[in-house]
N, C-alpha and C positions, 0 to 999 in steps of 0.2 A: 543398299540404302546410300544414301549421300543428306551427313544434318551440316549446318550450318548456324552462324549466328553473325550479325547479329537479327537478321531477319531471315529467318529461313524459312526458302517454301515451300513445301506441301510434295513435291515432287523432284526435287534433293537441289546438285548444284554447289558452287564452293563460297564461304565466309564472302561477306559481302565486301567489295575493292580486293580479292584476290579471282576473279572470273575471271581467266587467260586460258593458254594453254602454257605458261607459268609454271608450274609444279609445287617445286622447293620454295621454300618462302622465308626470309628471316633464316635461322642456325639451323644446322642441319643435327638432325637426333640421332642416335646410333643406340643399338643394345647390341651386348654380347653375353653366353654364359658365364665368360671369364672377366669381360672385364665391366661388365651391368651398364645404366644408361648412361652415356656422357656424348659431351658433344663433340665438333669434327676435333677442335682441339688436345678431346680425351680427357676434359673436364669435365666430373662429376654434374649431372644438371638440377637445376633447380626442383624440389619438391613440395610442397603436392603444385599441380598446374592447372589453370582453367582449361577444358578440351573447347575450342571455338570451332570448331568443323573435323568431320572426315570424308572421305571418297576411295573409290576404288580405280584406279588407272592401268596402262596396260604399259610397262618399261623395258625398253633393250638397250642393252647396255654393247655399246659397239666402240673400238677403239679406245675405252677407256673412259666412251662418255654416256649420256645418257640418255635415250631418244623418248618419249611418250605420247601415248594414244591418249587423249581425255575427253573423249565424246563419250554422252551421255548416255548412249545403245553402244557397249564395249563389240569391238568383234572377236572371235572366239579365236583364243591365242593360238591353238593349235591348226589352223587354217591361215595365218599369216606364218607360221613355222614352218607351213608342210611347204610353202614358196620359197623357204631359204635352204639352198643347200647345204648341207650337213659341213662340207666344209669350211665354210663361212660363219661356221658357228663358230661361239671363243669358247675357251678350253675353261670348267669350274674347278674351284678349289677339289673334286675328286678326282683330278686330269683326264674327264671327259669332259666329251661335249655338250656345253647346258645350250639349253632350247634359250633362241634368241627373246621373244617375246612371252613377258609372263606378266600374268595378274598381280597389281602389285596394291598394298594398303598402306595407303595415308592419312596421318592424324595430325592434326592441327592443334598445335599448343600454347598458352600463356605462362611466365613468369606469373605468379600474383604480384611479384613486389616492386619488379621495373617495366613487366607488359612487355618482356622480350617475345617473339613469337620464335616460334621451334617448329621446327617438320620431319613429324619419322613417317618414314616410304619406307618399305620392306618387302619381298617374294614368296617369304617362308612360310612354314603349314603350322609353327608356333605364332607367327606374328597374326596368320589368319585368326585361329583360337580367341590371340588378343581383345583382336577388332570387331571379332562376332559378337562375344562378350557384352564391349561395353556397346556396339550395336543396338543389339536386343535391349540391356537399361535404358539407358535412354529411347528407346521407342518406349517401352512401359510407363516411363517416366511422362513422356510429352503425350501417349494417349489420355494419360491420369489428370494432367496439369497444366496440358494445354502447349505450344510447336517450343516458345518462348524460357525454355527452361535448359541448363546446360551445365556440365556434371565438373567436380573436383576434382580429379584424381591421384593418387598415390602412386610413381614410378616403384612396380614391383616386380616380381619374375614368380612364375609359377613349374611345374613342374607335367608335365606329360611323355607321355610312351610311346616312342617312334617303333614301327615295326621293324627295322634297318636298325638303329643305334641304342634300342633299349632305353633309356631312363635318359631325358632330355630337359634341357630349362629353356624355357622363354621368358618374353615381354607378358606382363600383365598392366595393366590400369584398375588400379581400386579405387571405386568411388565411394568419396569421404565426403561428398556433400553436392547439396545443388543449388543453385541459384538463375536468378530472374533478374530480369531490366530491373532498375530504379534502384536509388539509395540514398544518398546521403544530399547527392543536390535534390530526387524528390521531397524530403521530408526540412526542405531549411522553410523556415515559415517568412509569412511576404513582410513586406516590411511594407507600415502604415506609412500614410503620407503623413507630414509636420499638421497640427491645423493652423488654417490662418490666423493669427493672433487679431484678436478685437481690442478696437478704439475703443478706451473710458473716459477718458479724459484728454490731460494738456499732460502732453510728454515730458517727463523733466529730462534734464539736462545728462547724458553719461558722460563722467566723467573720462578724460582719457586712460590707457590701460599700461599701466608702466613697463618698461621694455625687461625682457628678461635678461637676467643676469648672463655676460659671456661664463663661459666655461672658464674657470681656471685651473691648475694640479687639484686644489684640494675640493672639484667642486665634478666627478666623476662624471659622462655623458651617459645617457638611457643607451642599453643595451637592444640593440632591433631585436621583436620576438627572430622566435624560428618558426619557419611557414609548416603548418600541417608534411605529415607524409603524405604522400601518395600513394594510390596502390586501388588494384584494378576491381576489391571488392566492394569501395565507398561507389562506383556504379551501378551496383547489382543489392539484392536483398534476398534471404532467406528464404528459400521453399517447404512447402509443408510436407513434410514427410506422406511418402505412398503407405496405407494401409495394408493388413494381411484381406480386409473384407475388400477392401478396392478391387486387389489382383485376383479374387476368386467375384466377380460384381458380385459382390454381394450386396453392396450398396451405389450410392449412385455417385458419380464424380461430383466434385463441388456447383461446376456450371453447365448441369443438367437441369 
């Protein structure tokens, strides 16, 4: 399942303006058990973030370069790998040949303060768990609140048990809020036109305005007003929380 914004189609797709074979957009986001969430320069990622879309692709590493398959109906990775001789497979971190094509989970996120775009893409089992949990939460909220809702997440970590290596840590998207289109721009009142002046008698002569005195050392000039801070949240509005009754289908959603 693929979710998008600002106009998420019901059958999936990438965020508006990102529909192409290019998967990585903005800054690469990384996660590791030792380093946590960082960008490509190793600096900590901002959190929370607004998730603007997610999708799955096939990725192959060849000579340290990534190749992607982004079709809506992805091929089966094992069938693609069977057609590539093992001698051409790259060596993984465990010292053994690594299967070339792997299902990769991609999440697009936006910094709430700056609007900077980040792409997190990985093919590990831990990433699959994080991706699936996020996908299921979005599916529930959009079923009850409509398609135009997006999660705000804290970038966290969670433990999971590997059959091979025991307890491990994995990335996690902790949903802390939901947003929908519309915000400060929608709430701005309409400007009423100035009434047309009515003439009720002879117009009196208007005395000429006195020229403003030139600023001197004793007359400080006015300081320009500081522009309001820009925020991604200014263009969105809160979403009503989902109740337990709605989850168990004990009451109808508001649009039913």
